[in-house]
C-alpha positions as CSV (number, residue, x, y, z in Angstrom):
1,X,94.8,124.4,106.3
2,X,94.6,121.5,108.8
3,X,97.8,120.2,110.4
4,X,98.5,117.2,112.5
5,X,101.7,116.6,114.6
6,X,102.8,113.0,115.1
7,X,106.2,113.4,116.6
8,X,107.1,110.4,118.8
9,X,107.7,112.8,121.7
10,X,104.7,114.9,121.1
11,X,102.2,115.2,123.9
12,X,104.3,114.2,126.8
13,X,104.4,116.6,129.7
14,X,108.2,116.1,129.6
15,X,108.1,118.1,126.4
16,X,107.4,121.2,128.4
17,X,110.6,120.8,130.4
18,X,112.9,123.8,129.9
19,X,110.2,125.9,128.3
20,X,108.7,129.1,129.8
21,X,106.2,131.7,128.8
22,X,102.5,132.3,128.4
23,X,99.8,130.8,126.2
24,X,96.5,132.7,125.9
25,X,93.4,130.8,124.6
26,X,89.9,132.1,123.8
27,X,86.9,131.2,121.7
28,X,84.6,128.2,121.6
29,X,83.1,127.3,125.0
30,X,82.8,123.6,124.3
31,X,86.6,123.4,124.4
32,X,87.0,124.9,127.8
33,X,86.9,121.8,130.0
34,X,89.6,120.1,127.9
35,X,91.7,123.2,127.7
36,X,91.4,123.9,131.5
37,X,92.5,120.3,132.3
38,X,95.4,120.5,129.9
39,X,96.5,123.9,131.3
40,X,96.4,122.6,134.9
41,X,98.5,119.6,134.1
42,X,101.0,121.6,132.2
43,X,101.3,124.4,134.7
44,X,101.7,121.8,137.5
45,X,104.5,120.1,135.6
46,X,106.2,123.4,134.8
47,X,105.3,126.4,136.9
48,X,107.2,128.7,134.5
49,X,104.4,128.3,132.0
50,X,101.2,130.3,132.4
51,X,98.1,129.4,130.4
52,X,94.8,131.4,130.4
53,X,91.6,130.0,128.9
54,X,88.6,132.1,128.1
55,X,85.3,131.6,126.2
56,X,83.4,134.0,124.0
57,X,82.3,131.7,121.2
58,X,83.8,130.6,117.9
59,X,83.6,134.0,116.3
60,X,85.5,135.6,119.2
61,X,88.1,132.9,118.9
62,X,88.7,133.7,115.2
63,X,88.8,137.4,115.8
64,X,91.1,137.3,118.8
65,X,93.6,134.9,117.3
66,X,93.4,136.7,113.9
67,X,94.2,140.0,115.5
68,X,97.0,138.6,117.6
69,X,95.2,139.0,120.9
70,X,95.5,135.4,121.8
71,X,97.8,132.5,120.8
72,X,95.0,129.9,120.1
73,X,91.5,130.7,119.0
74,X,89.1,127.8,119.5
75,X,86.2,127.1,117.2
76,X,83.4,124.6,117.1
77,X,83.2,124.8,113.3
78,X,85.6,124.8,110.4
79,X,87.1,128.2,109.4
80,X,85.7,129.9,106.4
81,X,87.9,130.5,103.4
82,X,87.5,134.2,104.1
83,X,88.8,133.8,107.7
84,X,91.8,131.8,106.5
85,X,92.7,134.3,103.8
86,X,92.1,137.4,106.0
87,X,94.2,136.2,109.0
88,X,96.4,133.5,107.7
89,X,95.0,131.0,110.1
90,X,95.9,127.3,110.5
91,X,93.5,124.7,112.1
92,X,94.1,121.7,114.3
93,X,91.0,119.6,114.8
94,X,91.2,117.3,117.8
95,X,87.7,116.0,118.7
96,X,84.1,115.4,117.4
97,X,81.1,116.6,119.3
98,X,77.4,116.2,118.8
99,X,74.9,119.0,119.5
100,X,71.9,117.9,121.5
101,X,68.5,119.5,122.0
102,X,68.1,119.8,125.8
103,X,65.2,120.2,128.1
104,X,64.6,120.2,131.9
105,X,64.8,116.6,133.4
106,X,61.2,116.8,134.6
107,X,59.8,117.7,131.2
108,X,57.7,114.7,130.1
109,X,58.8,115.1,126.5
110,X,61.6,112.6,125.7
111,X,61.7,112.7,121.9
112,X,61.0,115.1,119.0
113,X,61.2,114.9,115.3
114,X,63.5,117.2,113.4
115,X,60.4,119.0,112.0
116,X,59.0,119.5,115.5
117,X,62.3,121.1,116.6
118,X,62.2,123.4,113.6
119,X,58.6,124.4,114.4
120,X,59.6,125.1,118.1
121,X,62.6,127.2,117.2
122,X,60.9,129.1,114.5
123,X,58.1,130.1,117.0
124,X,55.3,128.3,115.1
125,X,54.8,125.9,118.0
126,X,54.7,127.7,121.3
127,X,53.1,125.2,123.7
128,X,54.5,121.9,125.0
129,X,51.0,120.3,124.6
130,X,51.4,120.5,120.8
131,X,54.4,118.1,120.9
132,X,53.1,115.7,123.5
133,X,54.0,117.6,126.7
134,X,52.2,119.6,129.4
135,X,50.0,122.6,128.7
136,X,52.7,125.1,129.2
137,X,54.3,127.9,127.2
138,X,57.7,126.9,125.7
139,X,60.6,129.0,126.9
140,X,63.1,129.1,124.0
141,X,66.8,129.5,124.5
142,X,69.5,130.0,121.8
143,X,73.1,131.1,121.4
144,X,74.4,134.3,119.9
145,X,75.6,134.4,116.3
146,X,79.2,134.1,117.2
147,X,78.6,130.6,118.5
148,X,79.9,127.6,116.6
149,X,77.3,125.4,118.5
150,X,74.6,127.7,117.1
151,X,76.0,127.5,113.6
152,X,76.1,123.8,113.5
153,X,72.6,123.5,115.1
154,X,71.2,126.1,112.7
155,X,72.7,124.5,109.6
156,X,72.3,120.8,110.3
157,X,69.1,120.6,112.3
158,X,67.2,123.8,111.5
159,X,68.3,123.7,107.8
160,X,69.2,127.4,108.1
161,X,65.6,128.2,109.0
162,X,64.5,131.0,111.3
163,X,65.0,131.2,115.0
164,X,62.2,133.2,116.8
165,X,63.3,136.7,117.8
166,X,61.7,136.1,121.2
167,X,64.3,133.4,122.0
168,X,66.5,134.1,125.1
169,X,70.1,134.4,124.1
170,X,72.8,132.9,126.3
171,X,76.6,133.2,125.9
172,X,78.0,129.7,126.3
173,X,77.3,125.9,126.5
174,X,77.6,126.2,130.3
175,X,75.2,129.1,130.5
176,X,72.7,127.2,128.3
177,X,72.9,124.2,130.5
178,X,72.3,126.3,133.6
179,X,69.3,128.1,132.0
180,X,67.6,124.9,131.0
181,X,68.3,123.2,134.3
182,X,66.5,126.0,136.1
183,X,63.4,126.2,133.9
184,X,61.0,123.2,133.6
185,X,59.4,124.7,130.4
186,X,62.7,125.6,128.7
187,X,64.3,124.1,125.5
188,X,67.7,124.8,124.1
189,X,70.7,123.1,122.7
190,X,74.3,122.3,123.8
191,X,77.2,120.1,122.9
192,X,76.6,116.5,123.9
193,X,79.7,116.7,126.1
194,X,77.9,119.2,128.3
195,X,74.8,117.0,128.8
196,X,74.6,115.6,132.3
197,X,72.0,114.8,135.0
198,X,71.0,118.5,135.2
199,X,69.4,118.5,131.7
200,X,67.8,115.9,129.4
201,X,69.0,115.3,125.9
202,X,66.0,114.9,123.5
203,X,65.8,111.8,121.3
204,X,65.8,113.1,117.8
205,X,63.9,111.2,115.1
206,X,64.3,108.1,117.3
207,X,68.1,108.5,117.8
208,X,69.6,109.1,121.2
209,X,72.0,112.1,121.3
210,X,75.1,110.2,122.4
211,X,78.7,110.5,121.3
212,X,78.6,106.9,120.1
213,X,75.7,107.7,117.8
214,X,77.5,110.9,116.7
215,X,80.6,108.9,115.9
216,X,78.8,106.1,113.9
217,X,76.8,108.7,111.9
218,X,73.3,107.8,113.1
219,X,73.0,111.1,115.0
220,X,73.2,113.9,112.4
221,X,74.0,117.1,114.4
222,X,77.7,116.9,114.7
223,X,80.8,119.1,114.5
224,X,84.5,119.0,114.9
225,X,86.3,121.0,117.6
226,X,89.3,123.0,116.4
227,X,92.3,124.9,117.7
228,X,93.5,127.7,115.4
229,X,96.7,129.7,115.2
230,X,97.7,132.7,113.2
231,X,100.5,131.3,111.0
232,X,103.0,128.9,112.4
233,X,102.7,128.5,116.2
234,X,105.6,129.3,118.5
235,X,107.5,126.3,120.0
236,X,105.5,126.6,123.3
237,X,102.1,126.9,121.5
238,X,103.1,124.0,119.2
239,X,104.0,121.9,122.3
240,X,100.6,122.6,123.8
241,X,98.8,121.6,120.5
242,X,100.9,118.4,120.4
243,X,99.8,117.7,124.0
244,X,96.1,118.1,123.1
245,X,96.6,115.7,120.2
246,X,98.6,113.2,122.3
247,X,97.1,110.0,123.8
248,X,97.0,111.8,127.2
249,X,95.3,114.9,125.7
250,X,92.8,112.8,123.7
251,X,91.9,110.9,126.9
252,X,91.1,114.2,128.5
253,X,88.8,114.9,125.5
254,X,87.1,111.5,126.1
255,X,86.7,112.3,129.8
256,X,84.6,115.3,128.9
257,X,82.4,113.4,126.5
258,X,84.1,114.2,123.2
259,X,85.3,111.8,120.6
260,X,89.0,112.0,119.8
261,X,89.8,112.2,116.1
262,X,92.9,110.1,116.3
């Protein structure tokens, strides 16, 4: 069940006046920059509110919010019907993000076809020279199975095909970016919002992995970012969600490279 709040007052930091308490957030790592900025602004405006933000991946977000361990569980994918039924979860989508194939900036390869990416991640292509690069062994990086980024990448680009068991597994978008930035022969994937000068986004079938192309539909590997609660949120948590969906919150999403849904 997806909900949107459109109250006239929603989203203003003034809405937190007179409130106090804690908000705990965990899950999808693509969300962290937006959540951290929002938390800092809110806690600065009202020191009686304490907000914690942790990662762990989309699966952890579902588990922790479902078990009542956190107030908001973030996911980089839609909830399954089973998750909704099991935990009574409600979803609040707030932004669109593309998932880019990334390599080291000094890698001479700038573009790949979708089939070449599938061949690399399945392990059938293991040397960069076979896809127009240097004569060097490809160092493959992926995410764990709790990752929403991995799920979208696996479904929409790999067509649910195999990922080589030799692939190095990293725990977050940030860890992926760090790993690729430190290894000139590495390849992995991360939310487009995480792509900066430290890594290079690969042109996929002639399409640049940009948020504009994700928004207009020309770049195919896209997903929504969701906040999820167990049942109806408390007043404080609802006010936080309203803030993320407000013009100010959506500007924060834009600042970090995401496309607001409103």
